C-alpha positions in Angstrom: 0.9 -14.3 1.7 1.3 -17.7 0.0 -1.6 -16.9 -2.3 0.2 -13.9 -3.6 2.3 -15.6 -6.3 3.3 -14.0 -9.6 3.6 -16.1 -12.8 6.1 -13.6 -14.4 8.4 -13.2 -11.4 9.7 -16.0 -9.1 8.6 -15.6 -5.4 12.2 -15.2 -4.2 12.1 -11.7 -5.5 10.1 -10.7 -2.5 13.4 -10.6 -0.6 14.1 -7.3 -2.1 12.1 -4.4 -3.4 10.4 -5.3 -6.7 11.8 -3.7 -9.8 8.7 -4.2 -11.9 5.3 -2.7 -11.6 3.7 -6.1 -11.1 0.9 -5.7 -8.4 1.4 -9.3 -7.1 5.1 -8.7 -6.4 4.3 -5.3 -4.7 1.6 -6.9 -2.6 4.1 -9.6 -1.4 6.6 -6.9 -0.7 4.2 -4.8 1.3 3.1 -7.8 3.4 6.7 -8.7 4.2 7.5 -5.1 5.2 4.3 -4.9 7.4 5.2 -8.2 9.1 8.8 -7.0 9.8 7.5 -3.7 11.2 5.0 -5.5 13.4 7.7 -7.7 14.8 10.1 -4.8 15.4 7.3 -2.7 17.1 6.5 -5.7 19.4 10.1 -6.1 20.4 10.8 -2.4 21.0 7.5 -1.3 22.5 7.9 0.9 25.5 5.7 0.1 28.5 3.2 2.6 29.7 3.2 1.2 33.2 4.2 3.6 36.0 3.8 3.4 39.7 1.6 6.2 41.0 2.1 7.3 44.6 -0.7 6.2 46.9 -2.5 8.6 49.2 -2.3 8.2 52.9 -6.0 7.3 53.0 -5.5 4.5 50.4 -2.5 3.2 52.3 -4.4 3.1 55.6 -7.3 1.4 53.9 -5.1 -1.2 52.4 -3.3 -1.8 55.7 -6.6 -2.3 57.5 -7.9 -4.6 54.8 -4.7 -6.7 55.0 -5.0 -6.8 58.8 -8.7 -7.9 58.6 -7.9 -10.6 56.0 -9.9 -8.9 53.2 -6.9 -8.6 50.9 -4.6 -11.3 49.5 -1.0 -10.1 48.8 2.2 -11.4 47.3 3.5 -11.8 50.8 1.1 -14.7 51.3 3.1 -16.6 48.7 6.3 -18.4 49.4 8.0 -17.7 46.0 7.4 -16.1 42.6 6.0 -19.3 41.2 3.2 -19.1 43.7 2.7 -15.4 42.9 2.3 -16.1 39.2 -0.1 -19.0 40.0 -2.2 -16.6 42.1 -2.0 -13.8 39.7 -1.8 -15.4 36.2 -2.6 -12.1 34.7 1.1 -11.2 35.3 2.2 -13.8 32.7 -0.4 -12.6 30.2 0.8 -9.0 30.2 2.5 -7.6 27.1 6.2 -8.3 26.9 7.1 -4.6 27.5 5.0 -4.5 30.7 6.7 -7.7 32.0 10.1 -6.2 31.3 9.1 -3.1 33.2 8.0 -5.2 36.2 11.1 -7.3 36.1 13.3 -4.2 36.0 11.2 -2.3 38.7 9.6 -4.9 41.0 6.5 -3.7 42.8 6.6 -3.3 46.5 3.5 -5.4 46.8 1.0 -7.1 44.5 -2.5 -7.4 45.9 -6.1 -8.1 45.2 -9.3 -8.2 47.3 -10.5 -11.7 48.2 -13.9 -10.8 46.9 -12.4 -10.6 43.4 -10.9 -14.1 43.6 -11.8 -16.6 40.8 -13.9 -19.7 41.4 -10.8 -21.9 41.3 -7.8 -22.2 43.6 -4.2 -23.5 43.1 -2.5 -25.4 45.9 -5.0 -23.8 48.4 -4.2 -20.3 47.2 -6.8 -18.1 45.4 -6.5 -17.1 41.8 -7.1 -13.5 40.7 -7.5 -12.3 37.1 -6.6 -8.7 38.1 -3.9 -7.3 40.3 -3.0 -4.1 42.0 0.5 -2.9 42.5 1.9 -0.9 45.4 5.0 1.2 44.7 8.2 0.2 46.5 8.4 3.8 47.7 4.9 3.5 49.4 5.7 0.1 51.0 7.4 1.3 54.2 4.6 3.7 54.9 2.0 1.0 54.4 3.9 -1.4 56.6 3.9 1.2 59.4 0.1 1.6 59.0 -0.2 -2.2 58.9 1.6 -2.6 62.3 -0.8 0.0 63.8 -3.8 -1.8 62.2 -2.7 -5.2 63.5 -2.3 -3.7 67.0 -5.9 -2.2 66.7 -7.2 -5.5 65.4 -5.7 -7.3 68.4 -7.9 -5.3 70.6 -11.1 -6.5 68.8 -10.2 -10.0 67.6 -8.6 -12.9 69.3 -5.4 -13.1 67.3 -4.6 -16.6 68.5 -7.5 -18.0 66.4 -5.9 -17.2 63.1 -2.4 -16.1 64.0 -0.9 -12.7 63.2 0.1 -11.7 59.8 3.9 -11.7 59.5 4.8 -8.6 57.5 8.6 -8.7 58.2 9.2 -11.8 56.0 9.2 -10.8 52.3 9.4 -13.3 49.5 12.9 -14.7 49.2 15.0 -12.8 46.6 16.5 -9.5 45.9 13.6 -7.1 45.4 10.5 -6.4 47.5 8.7 -8.9 45.3 11.6 -11.3 45.2 13.3 -12.4 42.0 10.5 -11.2 39.8 11.1 -12.1 36.2 7.4 -12.3 35.3 7.7 -15.0 32.6 10.8 -13.6 30.9 13.5 -15.9 29.5 16.2 -17.0 31.9 13.8 -17.7 34.8 15.6 -19.2 37.8 12.4 -21.0 38.8 
């Protein structure tokens, strides 16, 4: 926009709609209006994220995969800082999607261990994708998980690795804790 200067009209005229038919003045005006529209659209964009209800089969499969240590969940983390370190994609989401997640915390954030990146942070895996479980589906999945853990105990010596504690959610208010997902005013 700096190269769009007009010899006949001072550049401060770009603050209001040009009165002349000068193409340079109108080009500066159009660029200013386009930038203001882009900023407004970014600030007022509505998230397209929604939680879709999971099927019973999908919940049973997720519960079994958690019980057999094939899936990493947000419950493996002690706080939201660790969640965002394990799932950095949460911080790279568009602002409107982070606002949606902060207003409607997911019941569970999870990813399969096979999808983990080559690096780890503080002994925890990093994932460049994440799946969300609806807060409405969480109690049903937890019931399936308790059954899957009981079935697993029949086949695996639980004392070797220790049972998964599903009754201890991340400290905070929602199912995923105080999830602000990189928004201003973070308590962490």
